[in-house]
C-alpha positions in Angstrom: 0.2 -0.1 0.1 1.1 3.7 -1.0 2.3 5.4 1.9 0.2 9.0 2.0 1.7 12.5 3.9 -0.4 15.7 4.4 1.9 18.5 3.5 -0.5 21.3 3.6 -4.3 22.3 4.0 -6.1 20.0 1.6 -2.8 18.6 -0.3 -1.7 15.4 -0.1 1.4 13.7 -1.9 2.3 10.2 -2.4 6.2 9.1 -0.5 7.6 9.0 -4.3 6.9 12.6 -4.2 8.2 13.1 -0.7 10.8 11.5 -1.8 11.7 13.8 -4.3 11.0 17.2 -2.2 13.9 15.4 -0.1 12.0 14.0 3.4 13.6 12.6 5.9 12.2 11.9 9.5 12.0 14.8 11.9 14.4 15.2 14.8 13.3 18.2 16.4 9.2 19.4 16.5 8.9 22.7 15.2 8.5 25.9 17.3 5.7 28.2 16.8 6.4 30.9 14.5 5.5 34.4 16.3 6.2 38.4 14.8 5.2 41.1 16.3 4.9 44.8 15.1 7.4 47.5 16.3 7.4 50.1 13.5 5.9 53.5 15.3 8.3 52.7 19.0 11.1 51.6 16.5 11.3 55.0 14.7 9.8 54.3 11.2 6.8 56.5 11.0 7.2 58.2 7.8 4.5 57.1 5.0 5.1 55.8 1.5 3.1 57.5 -1.4 2.1 56.3 -4.2 -0.6 58.8 -6.1 -4.0 59.4 -5.7 -7.0 57.5 -3.1 -8.8 55.9 -6.1 -5.6 54.5 -8.4 -6.3 55.7 -11.7 -3.3 55.2 -13.6 -1.0 52.0 -13.3 1.8 54.0 -11.5 -0.5 54.5 -8.2 -0.6 50.7 -8.3 2.9 49.5 -7.6 4.1 51.2 -4.3 8.0 51.2 -3.8 10.9 49.3 -2.2 13.3 49.4 0.8 17.0 47.9 1.4 18.8 46.7 4.2 22.7 47.9 4.3 25.3 49.0 6.7 25.8 52.2 5.2 28.3 53.3 8.2 29.9 50.0 8.7 29.3 49.8 12.5 27.8 46.2 11.8 24.3 47.5 12.0 21.4 46.7 9.3 20.3 50.2 8.2 17.0 51.0 6.3 16.9 53.0 3.3 12.8 53.4 2.5 11.8 54.5 -1.4 9.0 57.1 -1.4 6.8 58.2 -4.3 4.5 61.3 -4.4 1.1 62.2 -3.6 -1.3 63.2 -5.9 -4.7 65.5 -5.8 -6.7 65.0 -9.4 -4.3 65.8 -11.5 -2.1 68.0 -9.3 1.1 66.5 -7.5 0.5 67.8 -3.4 3.2 66.2 -2.1 6.5 64.4 -3.5 7.6 62.1 -0.6 11.3 62.3 0.4 13.1 58.8 0.7 14.7 57.7 4.0 17.8 56.8 5.5 16.9 55.6 8.9 20.4 54.9 11.0 19.9 51.2 13.2 20.9 52.4 16.7 21.9 48.9 17.5 19.3 47.9 18.9 16.6 47.3 16.3 15.6 51.4 17.0 16.0 53.7 14.2 17.0 57.6 13.5 16.3 59.3 10.9 19.6 60.8 9.1 18.5 61.2 5.7 19.3 64.8 5.5 23.1 64.3 6.9 23.6 61.5 4.6 22.3 63.4 1.8 20.1 60.8 -0.1 16.5 62.4 0.2 16.3 62.0 -3.5 12.3 63.4 -4.3 11.7 61.8 -7.9 8.4 59.0 -7.8 10.8 56.2 -6.2 10.5 53.0 -7.3 13.0 50.4 -6.3 16.3 50.4 -4.8 19.5 48.1 -5.4 22.6 48.0 -3.4 26.3 47.4 -4.4 29.9 48.8 -4.5 29.8 50.7 -7.8 32.8 52.1 -7.6 34.6 49.4 -5.6 35.8 51.4 -2.5 34.5 48.7 -0.2 31.3 50.8 0.9 27.9 49.9 0.1 26.3 52.6 -2.5 22.8 52.9 -3.4 20.6 53.3 -6.8 17.1 54.2 -6.7 14.9 53.5 -9.9 12.4 56.0 -10.4 9.3 56.8 -12.4 11.8 59.5 -14.1 15.4 59.7 -14.3 17.4 56.5 -11.9 19.9 58.0 -8.9 23.0 56.4 -8.4 24.1 57.3 -4.6 28.1 56.6 -4.0 29.0 56.3 -0.4 31.6 58.4 0.9 32.4 56.6 3.8 32.0 59.3 6.5 28.0 58.9 6.7 27.1 60.8 3.9 26.6 60.1 0.2 27.0 61.8 -3.1 25.0 61.8 -6.2 27.3 60.4 -8.9 27.4 62.6 -12.2 26.9 60.5 -15.5 25.1 57.5 -13.6 23.8 54.6 -15.3 19.7 54.4 -15.5 16.5 54.7 -17.3 15.0 57.8 -18.0 11.1 56.3 -17.1 9.4 54.0 -15.4 11.9 51.8 -13.8 11.4 48.9 -11.1 13.8 46.5 -10.2 17.5 46.5 -10.7 20.5 44.3 -9.1 24.1 45.1 -9.2 26.5 41.8 -9.8 29.6 41.0 -11.5 28.7 39.5 -14.6 31.7 38.7 -16.4 34.0 37.7 -13.4 35.9 41.2 -13.2 36.0 41.7 -10.3 33.5 45.3 -11.2 29.7 44.7 -10.1 27.3 45.6 -13.2 23.9 46.6 -13.1 20.3 45.3 -14.6 17.4 47.5 -14.6 14.3 46.1 -15.3 11.7 48.6 -16.6 7.7 48.5 -16.9 5.6 50.7 -18.9 6.2 53.6 -21.0 4.3 56.3 -20.3 4.5 60.1 -19.4 4.1 62.3 -16.3 1.5 64.0 -18.1 -0.1 60.0 -19.3 -0.6 59.7 -14.8 -1.7 62.9 -14.0 -4.8 62.8 -16.9 -5.6 59.7 -16.0 -9.2 58.0 -16.0 -10.0 54.4 -15.0 -11.8 53.6 -17.6 -10.7 49.6 -17.4 -14.6 47.3 -16.5 -13.7 44.8 -13.4 -15.8 43.4 -11.2 -18.7 45.6 -11.8 -16.4 49.1 -11.2 -14.4 51.1 -13.3 -10.2 50.7 -12.4 -7.0 51.8 -13.7 -6.0 50.2 -17.4 -3.3 48.0 -17.6 -1.0 46.5 -17.9 -2.4 44.9 -21.1 -3.0 47.8 -23.6 -0.1 49.6 -23.1 3.7 49.5 -24.2 6.1 48.1 -22.6 9.5 49.4 -21.6 12.9 47.9 -21.7 15.5 46.8 -19.6 18.8 47.6 -19.6 22.3 46.3 -18.6 25.4 48.9 -17.8 28.7 47.4 -17.5 31.3 48.6 -14.9 33.9 49.8 -16.5 36.2 50.8 -12.9 35.6 53.1 -10.3 32.0 53.7 -10.9 31.9 54.2 -14.7 29.3 52.5 -16.6 28.5 51.6 -20.4 25.2 50.6 -21.7 25.8 47.1 -22.6 22.3 45.4 -23.3 22.4 44.2 -26.9 26.1 42.7 -26.3 25.2 41.3 -23.9 21.9 39.3 -24.8 20.1 40.9 -21.8 18.0 42.4 -24.7 14.0 42.7 -23.5 13.5 40.7 -26.5 9.0 41.2 -26.0 9.1 44.0 -24.1 7.4 42.9 -21.5 6.5 44.5 -17.9 9.3 43.5 -15.8 9.0 44.0 -12.0 11.8 41.9 -9.6 15.0 40.9 -10.7 17.6 38.4 -8.9 21.3 37.5 -9.9 22.6 34.0 -8.3 24.5 31.0 -9.7 21.3 28.8 -10.6 23.3 26.2 -12.8 26.5 25.7 -10.7 29.2 26.9 -12.8 29.9 29.6 -10.6 29.0 32.6 -12.3 25.8 34.5 -11.8 22.4 34.1 -13.9 19.8 36.6 -13.8 16.3 35.8 -12.8 13.5 38.4 -14.1 9.7 38.2 -12.8 7.1 39.5 -15.4 3.9 41.2 -15.0 1.1 39.0 -17.1 3.9 37.7 -19.8 6.7 35.1 -19.5 9.3 35.3 -16.9 13.2 35.5 -18.5 15.9 33.2 -17.4 19.0 34.5 -18.8 21.7 31.8 -18.3 25.6 33.1 -17.9 28.0 31.7 -20.1 30.9 32.3 -18.1 32.1 35.3 -20.4 29.6 38.2 -19.5 27.3 36.3 -22.5 24.1 35.8 -21.6 21.3 33.5 -23.0 17.3 33.7 -22.6 16.0 29.9 -21.8 13.3 31.1 -19.4 10.9 28.9 -21.9 12.8 26.0 -22.4 13.8 25.9 -18.6 10.2 25.6 -16.8 10.5 28.8 -15.2 8.9 31.0 -16.8 5.6 29.4 -17.0 2.9 28.0 -14.4 3.0 23.9 -14.8 -0.5 24.5 -17.1 1.8 26.2 -19.6 0.2 29.5 -18.2 1.7 33.6 -18.3 1.5 34.8 -14.6 1.1 38.3 -13.5 5.2 37.7 -11.6 5.6 40.4 -9.1 8.1 39.3 -6.7 10.9 36.6 -6.1 12.7 34.9 -3.9 15.3 31.8 -3.6 16.6 29.2 -1.8 17.3 25.6 -1.5 14.0 24.3 0.0 14.2 20.7 -0.1 18.2 20.4 0.7 19.1 19.0 -2.3 22.4 21.7 -3.2 20.1 23.5 -5.8 18.3 26.6 -5.7 14.7 27.1 -5.6 12.6 30.0 -7.5 9.7 31.3 -6.2 7.2 33.9 -8.0 4.9 35.6 -6.2 1.4 36.5 -8.6 -2.0 38.3 -8.9 -5.5 37.3 -7.1 -7.2 34.4 -8.2 -4.2 32.7 -9.4 -1.6 31.1 -7.5 2.1 32.2 -6.8 4.8 29.2 -8.2 7.9 27.8 -6.4 10.0 26.1 -9.4 11.8 23.1 -7.6 15.7 23.3 -9.2 16.2 20.1 -11.4 19.7 20.5 -12.4 21.5 21.5 -15.0 19.2 24.8 -15.7 15.6 23.2 -15.6 12.9 23.5 -13.1 9.5 22.0 -12.2 6.1 23.6 -11.2 6.0 21.9 -7.3 3.5 24.9 -6.4 0.6 21.8 -5.2 2.7 19.3 -3.8 4.4 21.9 -1.5 1.8 23.5 -0.1 1.7 26.8 -1.6 -0.9 26.7 -4.2 -3.9 26.9 -2.2 -2.8 29.8 0.3 -1.2 31.7 -2.2 -4.3 31.3 -4.8 -6.6 34.6 -3.5 -4.1 37.3 -2.2 -2.7 39.6 -4.5 1.0 38.8 -3.6 4.2 41.3 -3.7 7.1 41.2 -1.9 8.6 37.8 -0.5 11.5 35.9 1.1 12.6 32.5 2.3 14.3 32.2 5.5 14.5 30.4 8.5 12.5 32.2 10.9 12.5 29.7 13.8 16.0 28.4 13.3 14.8 24.9 13.0 16.8 24.2 9.6 13.8 24.3 7.3 13.2 27.2 5.2 10.1 29.4 6.0 8.0 31.5 3.6 6.7 35.2 4.4 4.6 36.8 1.5 3.5 40.5 1.6 0.3 41.2 -0.1 -1.9 44.0 -1.1 -4.4 44.8 -4.2 -4.3 47.4 -7.2 -7.6 48.7 -7.3 -9.3 50.3 -4.2 -12.3 49.6 -5.4 -11.8 45.5 -4.8 -13.5 46.7 -1.4 -16.5 47.1 -3.3 -16.3 43.4 -5.1 -16.6 40.9 -2.0 -16.5 38.2 -4.5 -12.8 38.6 -5.0 -12.5 37.6 -1.3 -9.4 40.2 -0.7 -10.2 43.5 -0.6 -7.6 46.6 -1.2 -5.9 45.9 1.9 -4.9 42.5 2.6 -3.2 40.3 5.7 0.1 39.2 4.7 1.2 35.7 5.0 3.6 33.3 6.7 4.3 29.5 5.8 6.7 27.4 7.8 8.6 24.9 6.5 8.5 21.4 7.6 9.8 18.3 6.3 7.3 17.7 3.5 6.7 21.4 2.5 4.7 24.7 3.7 2.2 24.7 6.1 0.4 28.5 6.5 0.5 29.6 9.6 -0.3 33.0 9.6 -3.8 33.2 11.3 -1.4 32.0 14.4 1.9 33.6 14.3 1.5 36.8 16.9 -0.1 40.2 16.2 2.0 41.1 13.3 0.5 39.0 11.1 -2.4 40.8 12.4 -1.8 43.9 10.4 -3.7 44.7 7.2 -2.3 47.2 5.1 -1.6 47.2 0.8 2.1 46.2 0.8 4.3 45.7 -1.2 8.0 45.3 -0.7 9.3 43.2 2.1 12.8 42.8 3.8 14.4 40.5 6.4 17.5 40.4 8.7 18.5 40.7 12.0 17.7 44.0 12.9 18.7 43.6 17.1 21.7 41.5 16.7 19.8 38.7 18.4 20.6 35.9 15.6 16.9 35.5 14.2 15.5 37.1 11.3 13.4 40.1 11.2 11.2 41.6 9.0 10.0 45.3 7.6 7.7 45.8 5.2 6.5 49.0 2.6 2.9 49.7 2.3 0.9 52.0 -0.2 0.3 55.2 1.4 1.0 54.0 5.3 3.9 53.3 7.2 6.3 50.3 6.8 5.0 47.6 9.2 7.8 46.1 11.2 7.6 42.5 12.5 10.4 41.9 15.5 10.8 37.9 15.5 10.0 36.7 18.7 9.5 33.3 17.6 10.1 30.1 19.7 13.6 28.7 18.9 13.9 25.4 17.5 18.2 25.4 17.7 21.3 27.1 16.4 22.5 29.9 13.8 25.0 31.3 12.0 25.3 34.5 10.1 28.6 34.1 7.1 29.7 37.9 6.2 31.4 36.9 2.7 31.2 40.0 0.6 31.0 39.3 -3.4 30.8 35.3 -2.7 28.9 33.6 -5.2 28.6 29.8 -2.5 28.6 29.0 1.2 29.2 25.5 2.1 28.8 24.4 5.8 29.9 21.0 6.7 29.1 18.9 10.2 29.1 15.3 11.3 26.6 13.7 8.6 25.1 17.2 7.4 25.8 19.4 5.0 24.6 22.7 3.0 25.3 24.1 0.1 23.8 27.6 -0.4 23.9 29.7 -3.6 24.0 33.6 -2.6 21.6 35.8 -4.1 21.8 39.7 -5.4 18.2 41.3 -5.5 15.3 39.8 -3.8 12.0 40.1 -3.0 10.0 43.3 -5.1 12.6 45.7 -5.6 14.2 45.8 -2.7 17.1 44.2 -0.7 17.7 42.4 2.1 20.3 41.6 4.5 22.9 40.5 2.2 25.2 38.4 5.1 24.3 35.0 4.6 22.1 33.3 7.9 21.7 29.8 8.1 19.2 28.1 10.9 21.0 24.8 11.9 18.7 23.4 14.4 20.2 21.0 16.6 23.6 21.7 15.4 25.7 23.5 17.6 29.7 23.4 16.0 30.6 23.3 12.3 33.6 20.6 11.5 34.1 23.5 8.5 32.5 26.5 6.5 33.7 27.3 2.6 32.8 30.7 0.6 33.2 30.6 -2.7 33.6 33.7 -5.1 32.9 33.2 -9.1 36.6 34.0 -9.8 37.6 30.9 -8.0 39.0 32.1 -4.7 37.8 30.0 -1.9 38.5 31.0 1.9 37.6 27.9 4.3 37.2 28.2 7.8 37.2 25.0 10.4 35.4 24.2 13.8 33.3 26.8 14.0 31.1 27.5 17.0 26.9 27.9 16.1 25.3 31.2 17.0 28.0 34.3 15.8 28.5 36.3 13.0 32.1 35.6 10.9 33.5 37.2 8.3 35.2 35.4 5.6 37.1 37.3 2.8 40.0 36.6 0.5 43.4 37.3 1.0 44.5 40.1 -1.4 
């Protein structure tokens, strides 16, 4: 008789499928996840604007991203929050300034925007963090509706706006710094969405019929804007090289999130792009900085039924502990978000139903998302930020969600994921229209917290108060492409990802939940240009830094 395993509400999987997912006998019981909202008391009080209350133009649906970075080198993760504009009719009534919050060391923040010189008042969309000029300090790249902005970190707590910076003059969305050709410089890929003007936005009217109401038009019927790639020539000087590198946006698809990581394990960085209402792009790097788009061939462009979805946000992680990084893409309401299992050799399979993510993700409209081991049991959990684009959804009860929506937390277990949103503490009872989300250890206690950006509201800061199942390790290995950990009868291989979530950037350090393991025999960090650093006999529950010898 075939053994049956239950992996989530209304989801059943056979033993053969469980083995495919990498299931093993449990060693410890997974403790309860619990998050508490502490945004106001922590100093995160400024709202992020996105147009008018009734949202007549598609630009007013996207919200904005956020980033975690240690801008001042004190070891604490600081927060950069991107802002948009507030409109009334066809008038601009407030240009919301971006905000830089310095972490005081205990998870509380102070606004240092003015002193740092990064309060751009463009209509902000997303953000990328990287070392654009090669001086060792994290720089900020802000995507705008309008001209993008590059802020170079001067290393003294201040930034300088770069002249002749790379960017797109229009509606750009996600962006990522990554070394595409192994020369040590960080190049820049910028995703773009729709080609439109400020006048189009200010004069827009709701004319699309949706569930008995009129809503904004798009994206179908609107012309897409091309993604672009800029090669770093050294010292922060960039030249456009989109066509030469094979990164052309041939379909002019509506692109949102983008991540860079080594998906085929050949020690170079590939690119994955979430496209709204179109197939996703997967660009495989040949090791020389030239890419081939393989999305449809790979299985990571469409769902299991061969349908394009409305890709918004991205998360990556090794869900089943087979050493290969899986991909998760969030999508529109009344359509599930999709988990693609990495089969190796650059191929993927949609296992959303089997892994228990299909049902809980079907009704909400989902955006930012992260994989993280929140309770330190050794399994990746999944957080999803939700929120509708149509305020008119409040008039359509059949949608089952409304404009403001609850975010979700799916707990990773041996056989997949289980929705724990309703029991994961008061932080999951916050109901807003959320967009970007980032994870990081904000209060230096060893577990990962969350910050979420919201449309026309202040960010949500969820402090992780979960019961701990075991130990952890944080690895700071700037520029590394992979980290490999070993203990007695245990190992993990983790591909490090540039970019994350929805137009946002999480804590760049590699955080690993270890379960009952309290000591590692070795930790290895690998760089794409062949350098390797190994540390042996590492005690758990600490931060270690690994850098190659010069």
